[in-house]
Backbone as CSV, one residue per row, in Angstrom:
resi,resn,N_x,N_y,N_z,CA_x,CA_y,CA_z,C_x,C_y,C_z
1,MET,0.845,-1.182,0.004,0.000,-0.002,-0.002,0.879,1.237,0.001
2,ALA,0.479,2.234,-0.758,1.232,3.484,-0.847,1.104,4.265,0.450
3,PRO,2.139,5.011,0.806,2.074,5.833,2.018,0.981,6.917,1.891
4,ILE,0.415,7.251,3.024,-0.646,8.257,3.081,-0.194,9.402,3.987
5,ALA,-0.311,10.623,3.506,0.003,11.799,4.334,-1.313,12.474,4.699
6,LEU,-1.477,12.732,5.975,-2.668,13.396,6.479,-2.264,14.735,7.069
7,VAL,-3.053,15.764,6.783,-2.783,17.107,7.326,-4.033,17.596,8.009
8,THR,-3.879,18.090,9.226,-5.016,18.703,9.925,-4.582,20.000,10.559
9,VAL,-5.447,20.994,10.445,-5.221,22.286,11.083,-6.172,22.355,12.258
10,THR,-5.674,22.763,13.428,-6.503,22.741,14.602,-6.380,24.014,15.434
11,TYR,-7.456,24.272,16.174,-7.454,25.383,17.126,-8.397,25.019,18.259
12,ASN,-7.845,24.839,19.442,-8.619,24.501,20.640,-9.535,23.279,20.415
13,PRO,-8.988,22.127,20.063,-9.837,20.968,19.778,-10.398,20.253,21.011
14,GLY,-9.944,20.642,22.210,-10.450,19.990,23.402,-10.046,18.532,23.473
15,ALA,-10.977,17.688,23.848,-10.694,16.263,24.085,-10.781,15.423,22.821
16,VAL,-10.810,16.030,21.668,-10.957,15.306,20.403,-9.683,14.508,20.048
17,TRP,-8.510,14.948,20.527,-7.269,14.350,20.090,-7.100,12.874,20.445
18,ALA,-7.460,12.487,21.631,-7.261,11.087,22.041,-7.997,10.113,21.137
19,PRO,-9.299,10.277,20.897,-9.978,9.330,20.004,-9.516,9.440,18.547
20,PHE,-9.168,10.657,18.116,-8.693,10.836,16.736,-7.403,10.060,16.504
21,LEU,-6.441,10.225,17.413,-5.171,9.543,17.275,-5.332,8.038,17.462
22,ALA,-6.168,7.623,18.378,-6.416,6.177,18.573,-6.981,5.551,17.309
23,CYS,-7.858,6.252,16.638,-8.423,5.746,15.383,-7.340,5.556,14.320
24,LEU,-6.447,6.530,14.202,-5.347,6.415,13.230,-4.427,5.263,13.581
25,GLU,-4.058,5.159,14.857,-3.133,4.101,15.287,-3.730,2.718,15.096
26,ALA,-5.039,2.608,15.057,-5.714,1.310,14.907,-5.766,0.852,13.443
27,GLN,-5.383,1.713,12.526,-5.449,1.341,11.113,-4.495,0.198,10.833
28,GLN,-4.959,-0.797,10.135,-4.167,-1.963,9.777,-3.745,-1.862,8.320
29,GLY,-2.493,-2.047,8.057,-2.000,-2.077,6.687,-1.858,-0.733,6.030
30,ALA,-1.984,0.336,6.792,-1.837,1.674,6.240,-0.524,2.295,6.718
31,ASP,0.275,2.750,5.778,1.509,3.452,6.093,1.191,4.938,6.056
32,TRP,0.969,5.544,7.223,0.518,6.934,7.276,1.484,7.807,8.043
33,HIS,1.390,9.114,7.782,2.115,10.142,8.532,1.150,11.299,8.712
34,LEU,1.006,11.765,9.939,0.092,12.863,10.272,0.873,14.140,10.530
35,TYR,0.474,15.196,9.858,1.013,16.538,10.099,-0.075,17.352,10.768
36,VAL,0.205,17.849,11.957,-0.754,18.649,12.720,-0.245,20.076,12.776
37,ILE,-1.068,21.002,12.269,-0.724,22.409,12.379,-1.625,22.990,13.454
38,ASP,-1.016,23.370,14.575,-1.785,23.939,15.674,-1.716,25.447,15.601
39,ASN,-2.892,26.046,15.451,-2.993,27.487,15.298,-3.111,28.196,16.650
40,ALA,-2.049,28.086,17.449,-1.946,28.796,18.723,-3.082,28.473,19.687
41,SER,-3.425,27.188,19.782,-4.475,26.775,20.717,-4.125,27.225,22.124
42,ARG,-5.153,27.521,22.891,-4.959,28.011,24.257,-5.655,27.104,25.283
43,ASP,-5.952,25.860,24.884,-6.685,24.958,25.755,-5.866,23.744,26.187
44,GLY,-4.535,23.849,26.117,-3.669,22.740,26.498,-3.312,21.828,25.338
45,THR,-3.747,22.158,24.147,-3.469,21.338,22.967,-1.964,21.218,22.722
46,ALA,-1.209,22.281,22.867,0.226,22.235,22.605,0.896,21.198,23.494
47,GLU,0.510,21.147,24.752,1.083,20.169,25.679,0.655,18.746,25.316
48,THR,-0.613,18.592,24.924,-1.120,17.276,24.521,-0.370,16.770,23.299
49,LEU,-0.178,17.651,22.326,0.520,17.259,21.096,1.998,16.955,21.370
50,ALA,2.613,17.734,22.249,4.014,17.535,22.577,4.244,16.173,23.249
51,ALA,3.216,15.650,23.891,3.338,14.375,24.603,3.180,13.171,23.680
52,ILE,2.792,13.391,22.439,2.624,12.263,21.487,4.002,11.735,21.133
53,ASP,4.209,10.462,21.428,5.504,9.830,21.157,5.342,8.855,19.994
54,ASP,5.148,9.392,18.816,4.954,8.571,17.616,5.701,9.258,16.474
55,PRO,6.672,8.595,15.876,7.432,9.223,14.792,6.596,9.507,13.545
56,ARG,5.380,8.975,13.510,4.495,9.220,12.352,3.695,10.511,12.520
57,VAL,3.920,11.226,13.626,3.196,12.461,13.867,4.178,13.634,13.936
58,THR,3.968,14.608,13.072,4.751,15.841,13.068,3.856,16.992,13.440
59,VAL,4.256,17.765,14.448,3.452,18.891,14.923,4.154,20.188,14.564
60,ILE,3.392,21.116,14.007,3.877,22.449,13.699,3.059,23.403,14.556
61,GLN,3.728,24.141,15.427,3.066,25.093,16.318,3.161,26.494,15.741
62,ASN,2.039,27.080,15.455,2.003,28.480,15.008,1.869,29.389,16.224
63,ALA,2.505,30.531,16.184,2.422,31.500,17.287,1.091,32.248,17.274
64,ASP,0.435,32.289,16.133,-0.842,32.978,15.979,-1.825,32.059,15.278
65,ASN,-3.104,32.344,15.435,-4.140,31.589,14.720,-4.168,32.117,13.300
66,LEU,-3.668,31.337,12.338,-3.574,31.780,10.969,-4.780,31.410,10.137
67,GLY,-5.785,30.794,10.755,-7.008,30.455,10.047,-7.007,29.027,9.523
68,VAL,-8.027,28.700,8.807,-8.203,27.336,8.281,-7.297,27.100,7.093
69,ALA,-7.210,25.844,6.717,-6.343,25.440,5.617,-6.703,26.178,4.340
């Protein structure tokens, strides 16, 4: 299977991250890489994302909310 790149832009997603990431990690036979662009969330998202220990996840922290993709 060909590799899949996923990109998501987020701002204050709350508790959505745990189930979202669990769903991705449960994928069988998919070679994926997730790029998360955090638009200066102020709800603890930066700390939550920093704690993800998965080389398939790349986090980009913006200093300002730059809007949607």
